[in-house]
C-alpha positions as CSV (number, residue, x, y, z in Angstrom):
1,M,7.0,-85.7,34.3
2,T,3.3,-86.4,34.8
3,Y,0.8,-87.6,32.3
4,P,-2.0,-85.3,31.2
5,T,-5.5,-85.9,32.2
6,V,-7.7,-87.2,29.4
7,E,-11.2,-85.9,29.6
8,L,-14.1,-86.5,27.3
9,R,-16.5,-83.7,27.1
10,L,-19.3,-83.3,24.5
11,P,-19.8,-79.9,23.0
12,A,-22.4,-77.8,25.0
13,W,-24.9,-77.7,22.2
14,V,-25.3,-81.5,22.3
15,A,-27.6,-81.6,25.4
16,R,-30.0,-79.2,23.7
17,A,-29.9,-81.1,20.4
18,A,-30.4,-84.5,21.9
19,P,-32.1,-84.5,25.3
20,P,-31.4,-87.7,27.2
21,D,-34.4,-90.2,27.5
22,A,-36.3,-88.8,24.5
23,V,-38.0,-91.6,22.5
24,Y,-37.3,-92.1,18.8
25,P,-39.8,-94.8,17.7
26,S,-38.8,-95.2,14.0
27,P,-35.5,-96.2,12.4
28,E,-35.6,-93.0,10.4
29,A,-36.1,-90.8,13.5
30,R,-33.1,-92.5,15.2
31,M,-30.9,-92.1,12.1
32,R,-32.0,-88.5,11.6
33,L,-30.8,-87.7,15.1
34,A,-27.4,-89.2,14.3
35,I,-27.3,-87.2,11.1
36,R,-28.4,-84.0,12.8
37,L,-25.6,-84.5,15.3
38,A,-23.1,-84.9,12.5
39,R,-24.4,-81.8,10.6
40,T,-24.4,-79.6,13.7
41,N,-20.9,-80.8,14.6
42,I,-19.6,-79.4,11.4
43,E,-21.8,-76.3,11.4
44,R,-20.6,-75.4,14.9
45,Q,-17.0,-76.4,14.0
46,T,-16.7,-78.7,17.0
47,G,-15.6,-81.8,15.0
48,G,-15.9,-84.0,12.0
49,P,-18.9,-85.1,10.0
50,F,-20.0,-88.1,12.0
51,G,-22.7,-88.5,14.7
52,A,-24.0,-91.5,16.6
53,A,-26.6,-92.3,19.2
54,I,-27.4,-95.3,21.4
55,F,-31.0,-96.4,22.1
56,E,-32.6,-98.9,24.5
57,R,-34.3,-101.3,22.0
58,A,-37.3,-102.1,24.1
59,T,-38.5,-98.5,24.2
60,W,-36.2,-96.7,21.7
61,R,-35.3,-94.3,24.5
62,L,-32.1,-92.3,23.9
63,V,-29.3,-93.4,26.2
64,S,-26.4,-91.5,24.8
65,V,-25.0,-89.6,21.8
66,G,-21.6,-89.1,20.3
67,V,-20.0,-86.7,17.8
68,N,-16.6,-86.9,16.3
69,L,-14.1,-85.1,18.5
70,V,-10.8,-86.2,16.9
71,E,-9.6,-82.6,16.3
72,S,-10.8,-80.9,19.4
73,L,-9.4,-83.6,21.7
74,N,-6.3,-84.4,19.6
75,C,-7.3,-88.0,19.9
76,S,-7.6,-90.3,16.9
77,T,-9.9,-92.7,18.8
78,A,-12.6,-90.0,19.6
79,H,-14.9,-91.1,16.8
80,A,-18.7,-90.6,17.2
81,E,-19.4,-94.2,17.8
82,M,-16.6,-94.6,20.4
83,V,-17.8,-91.4,22.2
84,A,-21.4,-92.7,22.2
85,I,-20.3,-96.0,23.6
86,M,-18.2,-94.4,26.4
87,V,-21.0,-92.0,27.3
88,A,-23.6,-94.9,27.4
89,Q,-21.4,-97.1,29.6
90,R,-20.7,-94.3,32.0
91,R,-24.3,-93.3,32.2
92,L,-25.5,-96.9,32.8
93,G,-22.6,-97.5,35.2
94,R,-21.3,-100.6,33.5
95,Y,-18.6,-101.5,31.0
96,T,-21.0,-103.6,28.8
97,L,-24.2,-102.7,27.0
98,G,-25.0,-106.4,26.8
99,A,-28.4,-107.7,27.8
100,A,-28.0,-107.0,31.5
101,G,-31.4,-106.9,33.2
102,G,-33.0,-107.8,29.9
103,Q,-32.1,-104.6,28.1
104,S,-30.4,-104.5,24.8
105,Y,-29.1,-101.5,22.9
106,E,-28.7,-100.3,19.4
107,L,-26.2,-97.8,17.9
108,A,-27.3,-95.5,15.1
109,S,-24.4,-94.1,13.2
110,S,-24.5,-91.5,10.5
111,T,-21.9,-93.5,8.6
112,E,-20.9,-97.1,8.7
113,P,-18.2,-97.8,11.3
114,C,-14.5,-97.6,10.4
115,A,-12.3,-100.6,11.2
116,M,-11.6,-99.3,14.8
117,C,-15.3,-98.7,15.6
118,L,-16.3,-102.0,14.0
119,G,-14.0,-103.8,16.4
120,A,-15.5,-102.0,19.4
121,L,-19.1,-103.0,18.7
122,P,-18.9,-106.6,20.0
123,W,-16.8,-105.5,23.0
124,A,-19.4,-102.9,23.9
125,G,-22.1,-105.6,24.0
126,L,-24.4,-103.9,21.4
127,A,-27.3,-105.9,19.9
128,G,-27.9,-103.7,16.9
129,L,-26.3,-101.3,14.5
130,A,-28.1,-99.0,12.1
131,C,-26.0,-97.1,9.5
132,G,-26.7,-94.1,7.3
133,A,-23.9,-93.4,4.8
134,R,-21.7,-96.3,3.6
135,G,-18.0,-96.6,4.2
136,E,-17.4,-95.9,0.5
137,D,-19.4,-92.6,0.9
138,A,-16.8,-91.5,3.5
139,G,-14.0,-92.8,1.3
140,A,-15.4,-90.7,-1.6
141,I,-14.5,-87.5,0.3
142,G,-11.1,-88.8,1.4
143,F,-11.6,-90.6,4.7
144,D,-9.7,-93.9,5.1
145,E,-12.1,-96.3,6.9
146,G,-9.3,-98.9,7.5
147,A,-9.1,-102.6,6.8
148,K,-12.5,-104.0,7.3
149,P,-13.4,-107.5,6.3
150,A,-15.6,-107.6,3.2
151,A,-18.2,-109.7,5.1
152,W,-18.3,-107.5,8.2
153,V,-22.1,-107.4,8.3
154,A,-22.2,-111.2,8.4
155,A,-19.4,-111.3,11.0
156,L,-21.4,-109.0,13.3
157,A,-24.5,-111.1,12.8
158,R,-22.6,-114.2,13.9
159,R,-21.8,-112.3,17.1
160,G,-25.5,-111.5,17.6
161,I,-25.4,-107.9,16.3
162,R,-28.1,-107.1,13.8
163,V,-27.0,-104.6,11.1
164,T,-29.3,-102.4,9.1
165,R,-27.7,-100.3,6.3
166,D,-28.7,-97.4,4.2
167,V,-31.1,-95.8,6.6
168,C,-31.6,-92.2,5.3
169,R,-28.4,-92.8,3.3
170,A,-28.9,-89.8,1.0
171,E,-29.3,-87.4,3.9
172,A,-26.2,-88.9,5.7
173,T,-24.1,-88.7,2.5
174,A,-25.2,-85.0,2.0
175,V,-23.5,-84.2,5.4
176,L,-20.3,-85.8,4.2
177,A,-20.4,-83.8,0.9
178,D,-21.1,-80.6,2.8
179,Y,-18.1,-81.2,5.0
180,R,-15.9,-81.6,1.9
181,R,-17.4,-78.4,0.4
182,R,-16.6,-76.5,3.6
183,G,-13.0,-77.6,3.3
184,G,-13.2,-79.9,6.4
185,L,-10.0,-81.5,7.4
186,I,-9.5,-85.2,6.4
187,Y,-7.6,-86.2,9.5
188,N,-6.5,-89.8,8.8
189,G,-3.2,-90.5,10.5
190,S,-1.6,-91.7,7.3
191,R,-2.6,-88.5,5.5
192,T,-1.3,-85.9,7.9
C-alpha cells in the first residue's frame, strides 16, 4: 500500500478573479475581494461559501487567496483561511508570515474563523485579521464553528494579532444566506 499524494490546487477561475500583487487600499476593498471569492466559489460550484485573502500590510498588496475546498479535496482542513495561509507561505518561501524583513501580513476572511482556523492564525505569524460575517451568521445556516473561547479577539490581541470585525458584514452574510438558499451542503463532520 502507498499513501495518496495530497495536492492543493485552487480552482482555475481564482487567478482571474484575484490577480496576485494587485493593491487593495481600503479595508472594504480587501473584504469585498474575500466576499467575491466566497460568492464565486458557490456560483461555480467549486466549494463552500467562504473566501480569504492575505495582504502585505505596508502596501496592501495581495499575496495570496483561499477558497473553501473541503468537498472538492475531501479534506476537512481545506478551509479558505487555511488555504490562503498555505498559498502565502509557499509563495513567500517560508513557513511563517511573521515580520521577516520588516513585512507583516493581514488575513481578510469573509467569515470569522472557526476553531481550527483561529488556532492557525498565531502559528502562521499573521499580524492582523479582518472578518466579514460573524461566526453566529455561519451558525445560523447550520455550520458548526467549533469550540472557540468567548474572548478570542482579546486572546489574539495578546498574541499581537489585531482583529477588525464586521467589515462589510451584511454583504458577507448575504453570501452565506445564498449558499443556504441554493441547498449547499453543510459539511461539518459531526453532521454527516
